[in-house]
mmCIF file of the N, C-alpha and C atoms, coordinates in Angstrom:
data_MODEL
# 
_entry.id   MODEL 
# 
loop_
_atom_site.group_PDB 
_atom_site.id 
_atom_site.type_symbol 
_atom_site.label_atom_id 
_atom_site.label_alt_id 
_atom_site.label_comp_id 
_atom_site.label_asym_id 
_atom_site.label_entity_id 
_atom_site.label_seq_id 
_atom_site.pdbx_PDB_ins_code 
_atom_site.Cartn_x 
_atom_site.Cartn_y 
_atom_site.Cartn_z 
_atom_site.occupancy 
_atom_site.B_iso_or_equiv 
_atom_site.pdbx_formal_charge 
_atom_site.auth_seq_id 
_atom_site.auth_comp_id 
_atom_site.auth_asym_id 
_atom_site.auth_atom_id 
_atom_site.pdbx_PDB_model_num 
ATOM 1   N N  . MET A 1 1  ? 33.382 -8.003  -34.907 1.00 0.00 ? 1  MET A N  1 
ATOM 2   C CA . MET A 1 1  ? 31.507 -8.159  -35.531 1.00 0.00 ? 1  MET A CA 1 
ATOM 3   C C  . MET A 1 1  ? 31.247 -9.349  -34.884 1.00 0.00 ? 1  MET A C  1 
ATOM 4   N N  . LYS A 1 2  ? 31.966 -10.123 -34.483 1.00 0.00 ? 2  LYS A N  1 
ATOM 5   C CA . LYS A 1 2  ? 31.369 -11.414 -34.363 1.00 0.00 ? 2  LYS A CA 1 
ATOM 6   C C  . LYS A 1 2  ? 30.572 -11.362 -32.448 1.00 0.00 ? 2  LYS A C  1 
ATOM 7   N N  . LYS A 1 3  ? 31.448 -10.343 -32.004 1.00 0.00 ? 3  LYS A N  1 
ATOM 8   C CA . LYS A 1 3  ? 30.144 -9.842  -30.411 1.00 0.00 ? 3  LYS A CA 1 
ATOM 9   C C  . LYS A 1 3  ? 29.144 -9.121  -31.149 1.00 0.00 ? 3  LYS A C  1 
ATOM 10  N N  . VAL A 1 4  ? 28.762 -8.627  -32.054 1.00 0.00 ? 4  VAL A N  1 
ATOM 11  C CA . VAL A 1 4  ? 27.956 -8.051  -32.476 1.00 0.00 ? 4  VAL A CA 1 
ATOM 12  C C  . VAL A 1 4  ? 26.479 -8.686  -32.323 1.00 0.00 ? 4  VAL A C  1 
ATOM 13  N N  . VAL A 1 5  ? 27.286 -9.690  -33.731 1.00 0.00 ? 5  VAL A N  1 
ATOM 14  C CA . VAL A 1 5  ? 26.319 -11.145 -33.699 1.00 0.00 ? 5  VAL A CA 1 
ATOM 15  C C  . VAL A 1 5  ? 25.895 -12.051 -32.560 1.00 0.00 ? 5  VAL A C  1 
ATOM 16  N N  . ASN A 1 6  ? 26.680 -12.157 -31.911 1.00 0.00 ? 6  ASN A N  1 
ATOM 17  C CA . ASN A 1 6  ? 26.757 -12.987 -30.577 1.00 0.00 ? 6  ASN A CA 1 
ATOM 18  C C  . ASN A 1 6  ? 25.385 -12.558 -30.164 1.00 0.00 ? 6  ASN A C  1 
ATOM 19  N N  . TYR A 1 7  ? 25.797 -10.800 -29.648 1.00 0.00 ? 7  TYR A N  1 
ATOM 20  C CA . TYR A 1 7  ? 25.151 -10.111 -28.991 1.00 0.00 ? 7  TYR A CA 1 
ATOM 21  C C  . TYR A 1 7  ? 23.158 -10.531 -29.329 1.00 0.00 ? 7  TYR A C  1 
ATOM 22  N N  . PHE A 1 8  ? 23.012 -10.057 -30.611 1.00 0.00 ? 8  PHE A N  1 
ATOM 23  C CA . PHE A 1 8  ? 21.649 -10.541 -31.759 1.00 0.00 ? 8  PHE A CA 1 
ATOM 24  C C  . PHE A 1 8  ? 20.954 -11.834 -31.255 1.00 0.00 ? 8  PHE A C  1 
ATOM 25  N N  . LYS A 1 9  ? 21.946 -12.854 -32.048 1.00 0.00 ? 9  LYS A N  1 
ATOM 26  C CA . LYS A 1 9  ? 21.554 -14.159 -31.164 1.00 0.00 ? 9  LYS A CA 1 
ATOM 27  C C  . LYS A 1 9  ? 21.446 -14.754 -29.688 1.00 0.00 ? 9  LYS A C  1 
ATOM 28  N N  . ALA A 1 10 ? 22.003 -13.769 -29.010 1.00 0.00 ? 10 ALA A N  1 
ATOM 29  C CA . ALA A 1 10 ? 21.835 -14.129 -27.297 1.00 0.00 ? 10 ALA A CA 1 
ATOM 30  C C  . ALA A 1 10 ? 20.332 -13.324 -27.110 1.00 0.00 ? 10 ALA A C  1 
ATOM 31  N N  . THR A 1 11 ? 19.599 -11.655 -27.849 1.00 0.00 ? 11 THR A N  1 
ATOM 32  C CA . THR A 1 11 ? 18.427 -10.948 -27.324 1.00 0.00 ? 11 THR A CA 1 
ATOM 33  C C  . THR A 1 11 ? 17.764 -11.988 -27.972 1.00 0.00 ? 11 THR A C  1 
ATOM 34  N N  . TYR A 1 12 ? 17.633 -12.602 -29.457 1.00 0.00 ? 12 TYR A N  1 
ATOM 35  C CA . TYR A 1 12 ? 16.463 -13.678 -30.016 1.00 0.00 ? 12 TYR A CA 1 
ATOM 36  C C  . TYR A 1 12 ? 16.383 -14.293 -29.108 1.00 0.00 ? 12 TYR A C  1 
ATOM 37  N N  . ASP A 1 13 ? 17.357 -15.108 -28.808 1.00 0.00 ? 13 ASP A N  1 
ATOM 38  C CA . ASP A 1 13 ? 17.309 -16.746 -28.221 1.00 0.00 ? 13 ASP A CA 1 
ATOM 39  C C  . ASP A 1 13 ? 16.182 -15.665 -26.664 1.00 0.00 ? 13 ASP A C  1 
ATOM 40  N N  . GLU A 1 14 ? 16.544 -15.350 -26.168 1.00 0.00 ? 14 GLU A N  1 
ATOM 41  C CA . GLU A 1 14 ? 15.967 -14.781 -24.458 1.00 0.00 ? 14 GLU A CA 1 
ATOM 42  C C  . GLU A 1 14 ? 14.443 -13.905 -25.377 1.00 0.00 ? 14 GLU A C  1 
ATOM 43  N N  . LEU A 1 15 ? 14.317 -13.998 -26.037 1.00 0.00 ? 15 LEU A N  1 
ATOM 44  C CA . LEU A 1 15 ? 13.192 -12.898 -26.509 1.00 0.00 ? 15 LEU A CA 1 
ATOM 45  C C  . LEU A 1 15 ? 11.627 -14.171 -26.889 1.00 0.00 ? 15 LEU A C  1 
ATOM 46  N N  . VAL A 1 16 ? 12.900 -15.122 -27.499 1.00 0.00 ? 16 VAL A N  1 
ATOM 47  C CA . VAL A 1 16 ? 11.409 -16.165 -27.603 1.00 0.00 ? 16 VAL A CA 1 
ATOM 48  C C  . VAL A 1 16 ? 12.224 -17.251 -27.065 1.00 0.00 ? 16 VAL A C  1 
ATOM 49  N N  . HIS A 1 17 ? 12.824 -17.371 -26.105 1.00 0.00 ? 17 HIS A N  1 
ATOM 50  C CA . HIS A 1 17 ? 13.049 -19.044 -24.884 1.00 0.00 ? 17 HIS A CA 1 
ATOM 51  C C  . HIS A 1 17 ? 12.204 -18.608 -23.604 1.00 0.00 ? 17 HIS A C  1 
ATOM 52  N N  . LYS A 1 18 ? 12.836 -17.561 -23.034 1.00 0.00 ? 18 LYS A N  1 
ATOM 53  C CA . LYS A 1 18 ? 12.712 -16.906 -22.170 1.00 0.00 ? 18 LYS A CA 1 
ATOM 54  C C  . LYS A 1 18 ? 12.072 -15.965 -21.626 1.00 0.00 ? 18 LYS A C  1 
ATOM 55  N N  . VAL A 1 19 ? 11.636 -15.465 -22.505 1.00 0.00 ? 19 VAL A N  1 
ATOM 56  C CA . VAL A 1 19 ? 10.578 -14.023 -21.314 1.00 0.00 ? 19 VAL A CA 1 
ATOM 57  C C  . VAL A 1 19 ? 8.960  -14.766 -21.407 1.00 0.00 ? 19 VAL A C  1 
ATOM 58  N N  . THR A 1 20 ? 8.805  -14.565 -20.699 1.00 0.00 ? 20 THR A N  1 
ATOM 59  C CA . THR A 1 20 ? 7.361  -14.781 -20.460 1.00 0.00 ? 20 THR A CA 1 
ATOM 60  C C  . THR A 1 20 ? 5.985  -12.925 -20.723 1.00 0.00 ? 20 THR A C  1 
ATOM 61  N N  . TRP A 1 21 ? 5.101  -13.987 -22.162 1.00 0.00 ? 21 TRP A N  1 
ATOM 62  C CA . TRP A 1 21 ? 4.331  -12.494 -22.497 1.00 0.00 ? 21 TRP A CA 1 
ATOM 63  C C  . TRP A 1 21 ? 3.448  -12.972 -21.917 1.00 0.00 ? 21 TRP A C  1 
ATOM 64  N N  . PRO A 1 22 ? 2.768  -11.350 -21.528 1.00 0.00 ? 22 PRO A N  1 
ATOM 65  C CA . PRO A 1 22 ? 0.991  -11.799 -21.436 1.00 0.00 ? 22 PRO A CA 1 
ATOM 66  C C  . PRO A 1 22 ? 0.296  -12.197 -21.863 1.00 0.00 ? 22 PRO A C  1 
ATOM 67  N N  . SER A 1 23 ? -0.875 -12.534 -22.079 1.00 0.00 ? 23 SER A N  1 
ATOM 68  C CA . SER A 1 23 ? -2.052 -12.949 -22.263 1.00 0.00 ? 23 SER A CA 1 
ATOM 69  C C  . SER A 1 23 ? -3.011 -12.042 -22.943 1.00 0.00 ? 23 SER A C  1 
ATOM 70  N N  . ALA A 1 24 ? -3.444 -12.144 -23.988 1.00 0.00 ? 24 ALA A N  1 
ATOM 71  C CA . ALA A 1 24 ? -4.393 -10.624 -24.641 1.00 0.00 ? 24 ALA A CA 1 
ATOM 72  C C  . ALA A 1 24 ? -5.286 -10.221 -23.120 1.00 0.00 ? 24 ALA A C  1 
ATOM 73  N N  . LYS A 1 25 ? -5.611 -10.835 -22.517 1.00 0.00 ? 25 LYS A N  1 
ATOM 74  C CA . LYS A 1 25 ? -6.678 -10.560 -20.861 1.00 0.00 ? 25 LYS A CA 1 
ATOM 75  C C  . LYS A 1 25 ? -5.584 -9.710  -20.036 1.00 0.00 ? 25 LYS A C  1 
ATOM 76  N N  . ASP A 1 26 ? -4.449 -10.456 -20.262 1.00 0.00 ? 26 ASP A N  1 
ATOM 77  C CA . ASP A 1 26 ? -4.040 -10.357 -18.569 1.00 0.00 ? 26 ASP A CA 1 
ATOM 78  C C  . ASP A 1 26 ? -3.267 -8.289  -19.388 1.00 0.00 ? 26 ASP A C  1 
ATOM 79  N N  . LEU A 1 27 ? -3.241 -8.699  -20.794 1.00 0.00 ? 27 LEU A N  1 
ATOM 80  C CA . LEU A 1 27 ? -2.639 -7.405  -20.708 1.00 0.00 ? 27 LEU A CA 1 
ATOM 81  C C  . LEU A 1 27 ? -4.175 -5.847  -21.168 1.00 0.00 ? 27 LEU A C  1 
ATOM 82  N N  . GLN A 1 28 ? -5.489 -6.482  -21.565 1.00 0.00 ? 28 GLN A N  1 
ATOM 83  C CA . GLN A 1 28 ? -6.390 -5.788  -21.830 1.00 0.00 ? 28 GLN A CA 1 
ATOM 84  C C  . GLN A 1 28 ? -6.444 -5.389  -20.183 1.00 0.00 ? 28 GLN A C  1 
ATOM 85  N N  . ASN A 1 29 ? -6.707 -6.028  -18.878 1.00 0.00 ? 29 ASN A N  1 
ATOM 86  C CA . ASN A 1 29 ? -6.573 -5.510  -17.771 1.00 0.00 ? 29 ASN A CA 1 
ATOM 87  C C  . ASN A 1 29 ? -5.267 -4.238  -17.023 1.00 0.00 ? 29 ASN A C  1 
ATOM 88  N N  . SER A 1 30 ? -4.895 -4.493  -17.614 1.00 0.00 ? 30 SER A N  1 
ATOM 89  C CA . SER A 1 30 ? -3.510 -3.908  -16.631 1.00 0.00 ? 30 SER A CA 1 
ATOM 90  C C  . SER A 1 30 ? -3.389 -2.030  -18.163 1.00 0.00 ? 30 SER A C  1 
ATOM 91  N N  . VAL A 1 31 ? -4.213 -2.528  -19.481 1.00 0.00 ? 31 VAL A N  1 
ATOM 92  C CA . VAL A 1 31 ? -4.888 -1.255  -19.769 1.00 0.00 ? 31 VAL A CA 1 
ATOM 93  C C  . VAL A 1 31 ? -5.076 -0.198  -19.701 1.00 0.00 ? 31 VAL A C  1 
ATOM 94  N N  . ILE A 1 32 ? -6.315 -1.359  -18.517 1.00 0.00 ? 32 ILE A N  1 
ATOM 95  C CA . ILE A 1 32 ? -7.911 -0.213  -18.231 1.00 0.00 ? 32 ILE A CA 1 
ATOM 96  C C  . ILE A 1 32 ? -7.120 0.281   -16.609 1.00 0.00 ? 32 ILE A C  1 
ATOM 97  N N  . VAL A 1 33 ? -6.293 -0.587  -15.810 1.00 0.00 ? 33 VAL A N  1 
ATOM 98  C CA . VAL A 1 33 ? -5.850 -0.374  -14.537 1.00 0.00 ? 33 VAL A CA 1 
ATOM 99  C C  . VAL A 1 33 ? -5.361 1.000   -15.198 1.00 0.00 ? 33 VAL A C  1 
ATOM 100 N N  . VAL A 1 34 ? -4.323 0.711   -15.761 1.00 0.00 ? 34 VAL A N  1 
ATOM 101 C CA . VAL A 1 34 ? -3.590 2.049   -16.049 1.00 0.00 ? 34 VAL A CA 1 
ATOM 102 C C  . VAL A 1 34 ? -3.983 3.328   -16.619 1.00 0.00 ? 34 VAL A C  1 
ATOM 103 N N  . SER A 1 35 ? -4.992 3.049   -17.739 1.00 0.00 ? 35 SER A N  1 
ATOM 104 C CA . SER A 1 35 ? -6.180 4.675   -18.261 1.00 0.00 ? 35 SER A CA 1 
ATOM 105 C C  . SER A 1 35 ? -6.975 4.845   -17.068 1.00 0.00 ? 35 SER A C  1 
ATOM 106 N N  . ILE A 1 36 ? -6.904 4.275   -15.873 1.00 0.00 ? 36 ILE A N  1 
ATOM 107 C CA . ILE A 1 36 ? -8.094 4.270   -14.634 1.00 0.00 ? 36 ILE A CA 1 
ATOM 108 C C  . ILE A 1 36 ? -7.294 5.157   -13.983 1.00 0.00 ? 36 ILE A C  1 
ATOM 109 N N  . ALA A 1 37 ? -6.051 4.940   -13.625 1.00 0.00 ? 37 ALA A N  1 
ATOM 110 C CA . ALA A 1 37 ? -4.786 5.449   -12.930 1.00 0.00 ? 37 ALA A CA 1 
ATOM 111 C C  . ALA A 1 37 ? -5.111 6.648   -13.806 1.00 0.00 ? 37 ALA A C  1 
ATOM 112 N N  . SER A 1 38 ? -4.585 7.401   -15.022 1.00 0.00 ? 38 SER A N  1 
ATOM 113 C CA . SER A 1 38 ? -3.818 7.923   -15.542 1.00 0.00 ? 38 SER A CA 1 
ATOM 114 C C  . SER A 1 38 ? -5.311 9.031   -15.059 1.00 0.00 ? 38 SER A C  1 
ATOM 115 N N  . LEU A 1 39 ? -6.404 8.914   -15.560 1.00 0.00 ? 39 LEU A N  1 
ATOM 116 C CA . LEU A 1 39 ? -7.407 9.709   -15.136 1.00 0.00 ? 39 LEU A CA 1 
ATOM 117 C C  . LEU A 1 39 ? -7.239 10.242  -13.727 1.00 0.00 ? 39 LEU A C  1 
ATOM 118 N N  . ILE A 1 40 ? -7.345 8.877   -12.792 1.00 0.00 ? 40 ILE A N  1 
ATOM 119 C CA . ILE A 1 40 ? -7.820 10.003  -11.084 1.00 0.00 ? 40 ILE A CA 1 
ATOM 120 C C  . ILE A 1 40 ? -6.604 11.178  -11.389 1.00 0.00 ? 40 ILE A C  1 
ATOM 121 N N  . ILE A 1 41 ? -5.011 10.727  -11.746 1.00 0.00 ? 41 ILE A N  1 
ATOM 122 C CA . ILE A 1 41 ? -3.683 11.924  -11.327 1.00 0.00 ? 41 ILE A CA 1 
ATOM 123 C C  . ILE A 1 41 ? -4.112 13.024  -12.299 1.00 0.00 ? 41 ILE A C  1 
ATOM 124 N N  . ALA A 1 42 ? -4.328 12.729  -13.535 1.00 0.00 ? 42 ALA A N  1 
ATOM 125 C CA . ALA A 1 42 ? -4.872 13.455  -13.946 1.00 0.00 ? 42 ALA A CA 1 
ATOM 126 C C  . ALA A 1 42 ? -5.808 15.165  -13.395 1.00 0.00 ? 42 ALA A C  1 
ATOM 127 N N  . LEU A 1 43 ? -6.844 13.788  -12.894 1.00 0.00 ? 43 LEU A N  1 
ATOM 128 C CA . LEU A 1 43 ? -7.967 15.055  -12.315 1.00 0.00 ? 43 LEU A CA 1 
ATOM 129 C C  . LEU A 1 43 ? -7.709 15.301  -10.791 1.00 0.00 ? 43 LEU A C  1 
ATOM 130 N N  . ILE A 1 44 ? -6.498 15.654  -10.251 1.00 0.00 ? 44 ILE A N  1 
ATOM 131 C CA . ILE A 1 44 ? -5.600 15.606  -9.614  1.00 0.00 ? 44 ILE A CA 1 
ATOM 132 C C  . ILE A 1 44 ? -4.964 16.510  -9.400  1.00 0.00 ? 44 ILE A C  1 
ATOM 133 N N  . VAL A 1 45 ? -4.228 16.159  -10.096 1.00 0.00 ? 45 VAL A N  1 
ATOM 134 C CA . VAL A 1 45 ? -3.490 17.311  -11.133 1.00 0.00 ? 45 VAL A CA 1 
ATOM 135 C C  . VAL A 1 45 ? -4.009 18.734  -11.419 1.00 0.00 ? 45 VAL A C  1 
ATOM 136 N N  . PHE A 1 46 ? -5.599 18.480  -12.000 1.00 0.00 ? 46 PHE A N  1 
ATOM 137 C CA . PHE A 1 46 ? -6.743 19.664  -12.624 1.00 0.00 ? 46 PHE A CA 1 
ATOM 138 C C  . PHE A 1 46 ? -7.080 20.783  -11.655 1.00 0.00 ? 46 PHE A C  1 
ATOM 139 N N  . MET A 1 47 ? -7.424 19.881  -10.020 1.00 0.00 ? 47 MET A N  1 
ATOM 140 C CA . MET A 1 47 ? -8.065 19.909  -9.289  1.00 0.00 ? 47 MET A CA 1 
ATOM 141 C C  . MET A 1 47 ? -6.933 21.532  -8.541  1.00 0.00 ? 47 MET A C  1 
ATOM 142 N N  . MET A 1 48 ? -5.448 21.146  -8.419  1.00 0.00 ? 48 MET A N  1 
ATOM 143 C CA . MET A 1 48 ? -4.350 21.274  -8.200  1.00 0.00 ? 48 MET A CA 1 
ATOM 144 C C  . MET A 1 48 ? -4.119 22.211  -8.768  1.00 0.00 ? 48 MET A C  1 
ATOM 145 N N  . ASP A 1 49 ? -4.012 22.961  -9.811  1.00 0.00 ? 49 ASP A N  1 
ATOM 146 C CA . ASP A 1 49 ? -4.015 23.435  -10.661 1.00 0.00 ? 49 ASP A CA 1 
ATOM 147 C C  . ASP A 1 49 ? -5.201 24.638  -10.128 1.00 0.00 ? 49 ASP A C  1 
ATOM 148 N N  . LEU A 1 50 ? -6.325 24.422  -10.565 1.00 0.00 ? 50 LEU A N  1 
ATOM 149 C CA . LEU A 1 50 ? -7.341 25.532  -10.184 1.00 0.00 ? 50 LEU A CA 1 
ATOM 150 C C  . LEU A 1 50 ? -7.649 26.080  -8.630  1.00 0.00 ? 50 LEU A C  1 
ATOM 151 N N  . MET A 1 51 ? -7.066 25.085  -7.711  1.00 0.00 ? 51 MET A N  1 
ATOM 152 C CA . MET A 1 51 ? -7.117 25.861  -6.169  1.00 0.00 ? 51 MET A CA 1 
ATOM 153 C C  . MET A 1 51 ? -5.755 26.598  -6.383  1.00 0.00 ? 51 MET A C  1 
ATOM 154 N N  . PHE A 1 52 ? -4.922 26.579  -6.791  1.00 0.00 ? 52 PHE A N  1 
ATOM 155 C CA . PHE A 1 52 ? -3.018 27.158  -7.079  1.00 0.00 ? 52 PHE A CA 1 
ATOM 156 C C  . PHE A 1 52 ? -3.542 28.633  -7.815  1.00 0.00 ? 52 PHE A C  1 
ATOM 157 N N  . ASN A 1 53 ? -4.688 27.983  -9.554  1.00 0.00 ? 53 ASN A N  1 
ATOM 158 C CA . ASN A 1 53 ? -5.224 29.353  -9.784  1.00 0.00 ? 53 ASN A CA 1 
ATOM 159 C C  . ASN A 1 53 ? -5.753 30.296  -8.868  1.00 0.00 ? 53 ASN A C  1 
ATOM 160 N N  . ALA A 1 54 ? -7.005 30.093  -8.202  1.00 0.00 ? 54 ALA A N  1 
ATOM 161 C CA . ALA A 1 54 ? -7.818 30.626  -7.040  1.00 0.00 ? 54 ALA A CA 1 
ATOM 162 C C  . ALA A 1 54 ? -6.955 31.248  -6.581  1.00 0.00 ? 54 ALA A C  1 
ATOM 163 N N  . GLY A 1 55 ? -6.006 30.950  -5.622  1.00 0.00 ? 55 GLY A N  1 
ATOM 164 C CA . GLY A 1 55 ? -5.235 31.006  -4.210  1.00 0.00 ? 55 GLY A CA 1 
ATOM 165 C C  . GLY A 1 55 ? -4.423 32.173  -5.017  1.00 0.00 ? 55 GLY A C  1 
ATOM 166 N N  . VAL A 1 56 ? -4.019 32.369  -6.005  1.00 0.00 ? 56 VAL A N  1 
ATOM 167 C CA . VAL A 1 56 ? -3.469 33.230  -6.944  1.00 0.00 ? 56 VAL A CA 1 
ATOM 168 C C  . VAL A 1 56 ? -3.915 34.513  -7.386  1.00 0.00 ? 56 VAL A C  1 
ATOM 169 N N  . ASN A 1 57 ? -5.092 34.090  -7.704  1.00 0.00 ? 57 ASN A N  1 
ATOM 170 C CA . ASN A 1 57 ? -5.667 35.378  -8.041  1.00 0.00 ? 57 ASN A CA 1 
ATOM 171 C C  . ASN A 1 57 ? -6.555 36.302  -7.075  1.00 0.00 ? 57 ASN A C  1 
ATOM 172 N N  . THR A 1 58 ? -6.903 35.790  -5.586  1.00 0.00 ? 58 THR A N  1 
ATOM 173 C CA . THR A 1 58 ? -7.110 36.172  -4.634  1.00 0.00 ? 58 THR A CA 1 
ATOM 174 C C  . THR A 1 58 ? -5.993 37.221  -4.050  1.00 0.00 ? 58 THR A C  1 
ATOM 175 N N  . LEU A 1 59 ? -4.822 36.479  -4.138  1.00 0.00 ? 59 LEU A N  1 
ATOM 176 C CA . LEU A 1 59 ? -3.872 37.356  -3.493  1.00 0.00 ? 59 LEU A CA 1 
ATOM 177 C C  . LEU A 1 59 ? -3.782 38.288  -3.983  1.00 0.00 ? 59 LEU A C  1 
ATOM 178 N N  . PHE A 1 60 ? -3.540 37.985  -5.378  1.00 0.00 ? 60 PHE A N  1 
ATOM 179 C CA . PHE A 1 60 ? -3.489 38.924  -7.049  1.00 0.00 ? 60 PHE A CA 1 
ATOM 180 C C  . PHE A 1 60 ? -4.575 39.439  -7.617  1.00 0.00 ? 60 PHE A C  1 
ATOM 181 N N  . PRO A 1 61 ? -5.298 39.875  -7.465  1.00 0.00 ? 61 PRO A N  1 
ATOM 182 C CA . PRO A 1 61 ? -6.621 40.432  -8.158  1.00 0.00 ? 61 PRO A CA 1 
ATOM 183 C C  . PRO A 1 61 ? -6.038 40.943  -9.295  1.00 0.00 ? 61 PRO A C  1 
ATOM 184 N N  . ALA A 1 62 ? -7.074 41.070  -10.222 1.00 0.00 ? 62 ALA A N  1 
ATOM 185 C CA . ALA A 1 62 ? -6.299 41.475  -11.667 1.00 0.00 ? 62 ALA A CA 1 
ATOM 186 C C  . ALA A 1 62 ? -7.281 42.462  -11.782 1.00 0.00 ? 62 ALA A C  1 
ATOM 187 N N  . MET A 1 63 ? -6.219 43.358  -12.309 1.00 0.00 ? 63 MET A N  1 
ATOM 188 C CA . MET A 1 63 ? -6.238 44.688  -12.878 1.00 0.00 ? 63 MET A CA 1 
ATOM 189 C C  . MET A 1 63 ? -7.335 45.325  -13.419 1.00 0.00 ? 63 MET A C  1 
# 
């Protein structure tokens, strides 16, 4: 049980004293970058899906 208590004490100490938390502005900038990157990747995957669908429909037309 003592090991568990020491673990939580060490975890708390690290989170409070050793971790450098980002500022609100840094966090906001990161959210914007991740959102734009996610949108670009989603559009790329969507375009790939459309091209694959067109290719399959060309090879195997609907009856």
